[in-house]
C-alpha positions in Angstrom: -172.9 -15.0 218.6 -170.9 -14.6 221.8 -167.8 -16.2 220.2 -168.1 -14.1 217.2 -168.2 -10.8 219.3 -165.1 -11.9 221.1 -163.2 -12.7 217.9 -164.2 -9.3 216.6 -162.9 -7.5 219.6 -159.7 -9.5 219.6 -159.1 -8.5 215.9 -159.7 -4.8 216.6 -157.3 -4.9 219.5 -154.6 -6.5 217.2 -155.2 -3.8 214.6 -154.9 -1.1 217.2 -151.7 -2.5 218.5 -150.2 -2.9 215.0 -151.2 0.8 214.3 -149.4 1.9 217.4 -146.3 0.0 216.5 -146.3 1.6 213.0 -146.8 5.1 214.6 -143.9 4.5 216.9 -141.6 3.2 214.2 -142.4 6.2 212.0 -141.9 8.6 214.9 -138.5 6.9 215.6 -137.5 7.2 211.9 -138.3 10.9 211.9 -136.4 11.6 215.1 -133.3 9.8 213.6 -133.5 11.9 210.4 -133.7 15.1 212.5 -130.7 13.9 214.5 -128.8 13.1 211.4 -129.4 16.5 210.0 -128.3 18.2 213.4 -125.1 16.1 213.3 -124.3 17.2 209.7 -124.7 20.9 210.9 -122.5 20.2 213.9 -119.8 18.5 211.7 -119.8 21.4 209.3 -119.4 23.9 212.2 -116.6 21.7 213.6 -114.8 21.7 210.3 -115.1 25.6 209.9 -113.6 26.0 213.4 -110.7 23.7 212.8 -110.0 25.3 209.3 -110.2 28.9 210.7 -107.1 30.9 211.3 -106.2 30.4 214.1 -108.0 27.1 214.5 -110.8 27.0 217.2 -111.4 24.1 219.5 -114.6 22.2 218.4 -117.2 21.3 220.9 -119.0 18.0 221.6 -122.2 17.2 219.8 -124.2 17.0 223.2 -122.9 20.5 224.2 -123.7 21.9 220.8 -127.2 20.3 220.8 -127.9 21.6 224.3 -126.9 25.2 223.1 -129.2 24.8 220.1 -132.2 23.6 222.2 -131.7 26.5 224.7 -131.7 29.1 221.9 -134.8 27.5 220.3 -136.6 27.6 223.7 -135.6 31.3 224.2 -136.8 32.2 220.8 -140.1 30.3 221.4 -140.7 32.2 224.7 -140.0 35.4 223.0 -142.6 34.5 220.2 -145.2 33.5 222.7 -144.7 36.6 224.8 -145.1 38.9 221.7 -148.2 36.9 220.5 -149.8 37.4 224.0 -149.0 41.1 223.9 -150.6 41.4 220.5 -153.7 39.4 221.5 -154.1 41.6 224.6 -153.8 44.8 222.4 -156.4 43.5 219.9 -158.7 42.5 222.8 -158.5 45.9 224.2 -159.3 47.5 220.9 -162.3 45.2 220.4 -163.6 46.2 223.9 -163.3 49.8 223.1 -164.9 49.5 219.7 -167.8 47.5 221.2 -168.3 50.2 223.9 -168.3 53.0 221.4 -170.9 51.1 219.2 -173.2 50.6 222.2 -173.1 54.3 222.9 -174.0 55.1 219.3 -176.9 52.6 219.3 -178.3 54.4 222.3 -178.2 57.8 220.7 -179.8 56.5 217.4 -183.2 55.1 217.9 -183.8 54.6 214.2 -181.2 51.8 214.3 -183.9 49.4 215.5 -185.9 49.7 212.1 -185.0 47.4 209.3 -184.2 48.7 205.8 -186.0 47.4 202.7 -183.0 45.2 201.8 -182.8 43.8 205.3 -186.6 42.9 205.2 -186.1 41.2 201.9 -183.2 39.1 203.3 -185.5 37.9 206.2 -188.2 36.9 203.8 -185.8 34.8 201.8 -185.6 36.5 198.4 -183.5 39.3 196.6 -183.3 41.2 193.3 -180.6 40.5 190.8 -178.7 43.2 188.8 -181.3 43.0 185.9 -184.3 43.5 188.2 -185.4 39.9 188.6 -186.6 38.6 191.9 -185.0 35.3 193.0 -184.1 33.1 196.0 -181.6 34.6 198.5 -179.4 31.6 198.0 -179.2 32.0 194.2 -175.7 33.3 193.5 -175.2 35.7 190.6 -171.9 35.5 188.5 -169.6 38.5 188.4 -168.4 40.1 185.2 -164.9 38.7 185.8 -166.3 35.2 186.2 -168.3 35.5 183.0 -165.3 36.5 181.1 -163.3 33.5 182.5 -166.0 31.1 181.5 -166.5 32.8 178.0 -169.3 31.8 175.6 -170.9 28.5 176.4 -173.5 28.4 173.5 -173.2 25.1 171.5 -171.0 25.3 168.4 -171.1 23.2 165.3 -168.0 21.0 164.7 -166.5 21.4 161.3 -165.3 18.2 159.5 -161.7 18.0 158.3 -160.7 17.8 154.6 -160.5 14.0 154.6 -164.1 13.8 155.5 -163.7 13.0 159.2 -163.0 15.0 162.3 -159.7 14.4 164.1 -160.0 13.8 167.9 -157.0 15.9 168.6 -154.9 18.4 166.6 -151.1 18.5 167.0 -148.2 20.1 165.1 -145.5 18.2 163.2 -143.1 18.4 166.2 -145.7 16.6 168.4 -146.7 19.6 170.5 -150.1 18.9 172.0 -152.9 21.1 170.8 -156.6 21.4 171.7 -159.2 19.1 170.3 -161.5 20.1 167.4 -164.4 20.6 169.7 -162.2 22.8 171.9 -160.4 24.9 169.3 -160.7 28.1 171.6 -159.2 26.2 174.5 -161.8 27.3 177.0 -162.5 23.8 178.1 -160.2 21.8 180.3 -158.0 19.2 178.5 -155.1 17.3 180.0 -152.4 15.1 178.7 -150.2 12.8 180.9 -146.4 13.6 180.3 -145.0 11.7 183.4 -142.7 9.2 181.7 -141.1 11.9 179.4 -140.7 14.3 182.4 -139.1 11.6 184.7 -136.5 10.7 182.0 -135.7 14.3 181.2 -135.6 15.4 184.8 -133.2 12.5 185.7 -131.0 13.2 182.8 -130.7 17.0 183.6 -129.6 16.0 187.1 -127.0 13.4 185.8 -125.5 16.1 183.6 -124.8 18.4 186.5 -121.1 19.0 187.1 -119.5 21.7 189.2 -115.8 22.9 189.3 -114.4 24.7 192.4 -110.9 26.4 192.2 -109.3 26.6 195.7 -106.5 28.9 196.6 -106.2 27.5 200.1 -105.0 24.0 199.0 -102.0 24.9 196.7 -104.3 26.2 193.9 -106.2 22.9 193.6 -109.2 22.4 191.5 -112.0 20.1 192.7 -115.0 18.8 190.7 -118.4 17.6 192.0 -120.2 15.3 189.8 -123.6 13.6 190.1 -123.1 9.8 190.0 -126.6 8.5 190.5 -130.2 9.8 190.7 -132.5 7.7 193.0 -136.1 7.6 194.0 -137.5 9.8 191.2 -141.2 9.8 192.0 -144.1 12.0 191.0 -146.3 12.9 188.0 -146.6 15.6 185.3 -149.1 16.7 182.7 -149.9 19.5 180.3 -153.4 21.0 180.6 -155.3 23.5 178.5 -157.8 25.8 180.2 -159.0 29.3 179.6 -157.2 29.4 176.3 -153.7 28.8 178.0 -151.4 25.9 178.5 -150.5 24.9 182.0 -147.5 22.8 182.9 -148.3 20.7 186.0 -145.5 18.6 187.7 -144.6 17.4 191.2 -141.5 15.4 191.7 -139.0 14.5 194.4 -135.6 12.7 194.1 -132.3 12.0 195.8 -128.9 12.5 194.3 -125.6 10.8 195.0 -122.4 12.8 194.2 -118.7 12.6 194.4 -116.0 15.3 194.9 -112.9 14.6 192.9 -109.4 16.1 193.2 -106.9 17.0 190.4 -106.0 13.3 190.1 -109.6 12.3 189.7 -109.6 10.7 193.1 -112.8 10.8 195.2 -112.0 12.8 198.3 -115.7 13.0 199.5 -119.2 11.8 198.6 -122.7 12.4 199.9 -126.4 12.7 199.1 -128.7 15.6 198.2 -132.4 15.4 198.4 -135.0 17.3 196.3 -138.2 16.9 198.4 -140.5 19.2 196.5 -140.1 20.2 192.8 -143.2 21.7 191.4 -144.4 24.8 189.5 -144.6 26.8 192.7 -141.1 26.0 194.0 -139.3 26.3 190.6 -140.7 29.9 190.0 -137.7 31.2 191.7 -134.4 29.4 191.8 -133.6 30.5 195.3 -136.9 29.0 196.6 -136.1 25.5 195.3 -135.4 23.4 198.5 -132.3 21.2 198.4 -131.5 19.2 201.5 -127.9 18.4 202.3 -127.5 15.0 203.9 -124.5 13.8 205.9 -121.3 12.7 204.1 -121.2 9.1 202.8 -117.4 9.5 202.6 -116.2 12.4 204.8 -113.2 14.5 203.5 -110.0 14.1 205.5 -109.1 17.1 207.7 -105.4 16.3 208.8 -102.0 17.2 207.4 -100.5 14.7 205.0 -96.9 13.2 205.6 -93.7 14.7 204.3 -93.8 15.2 200.5 -97.6 14.8 200.3 -99.9 17.7 199.5 -101.2 19.2 202.8 -104.8 18.2 203.6 -105.5 20.8 206.2 -108.1 22.7 204.1 -109.4 19.7 202.3 -112.6 19.5 204.3 -113.4 23.1 203.9 -112.7 22.9 200.1 -115.2 20.0 199.8 -117.8 21.9 201.6 -117.4 24.9 199.4 -117.5 22.6 196.3 -120.7 21.0 197.6 -122.3 24.5 198.0 -121.6 25.2 194.3 -123.1 21.9 193.4 -126.3 22.7 195.3 -126.6 25.9 193.1 -125.9 24.1 189.9 -128.5 21.4 190.8 -131.1 24.1 191.1 -130.1 25.4 187.7 -130.4 21.8 186.2 -134.0 21.7 187.6 -134.8 25.0 185.9 -133.2 23.5 182.8 -135.7 20.6 183.0 -138.6 23.1 183.3 -137.5 25.0 180.2 -137.2 21.7 178.2 -140.7 20.7 179.4 -142.2 24.0 178.2 -140.3 23.8 174.9 -141.5 20.3 174.0 -145.2 20.5 174.9 
């Protein structure tokens, strides 16, 4: 009815407005995260300048951000210019090649005649490697593909000694094995290990501790400890395929940490994020991404009073201790991967 159509249009309009609000909200959130990251970089640069000898005068965030944007714009212009030059060069090469091909076609009249294989393609059939004639769209497997698939003939299942066949076989230590019907491991099998991996992954991160010995702050020793692991999300499994085990996992998490001085007092605290922990990023320790967020509790960067230990280098020491913590967090992730491989 007419009223029903109006109600439907109004509902669609409300949904569209709601979607636009959500997109605007998400865009604002991403911009705030980027700005927070830039502020953290600016703070670190200011700390380095103040801790240098002789100390340098730090600049404001606006000036620093303008210089960064100008640098990025210059780099983008240089990339576009290089890309355009490369496209022009390739276009010229294609033009010359096309011109040379035309000249060759003119000098060879036999190019107009179709070969036997070309005629077969036009008629819609072809011959396989064993001489059979088949449809042109029938794809023949390569020798490498046949080796990967293996023998696919049906096999008789042998019963176990107790008179029945066990659905899965496993060792005394609980390591997952292939099923009786898949003893060769050529058929895909998968076991969910998410809960075990989440607990082990979190515990490996909580066990991370880093010590940093500073000669700048009267031979002080600082210790960075992981206090809490938040937002551990993802899944993991062990799969058997092609006669091999495959360890599949994809996690992300955030870490809260404290930096303690000789007196076990917290001089700084912050958050690290692990946005992408999987079999590809953990293949190399240096490729594992660890995002350093801004300080939750920033270290002091001023001199203490008379009789107190000088705090001039405290901020720089906290940053150096945090760098070592990032390296040890990467090692803890690799330790989790080793435990995963050893237990399944």
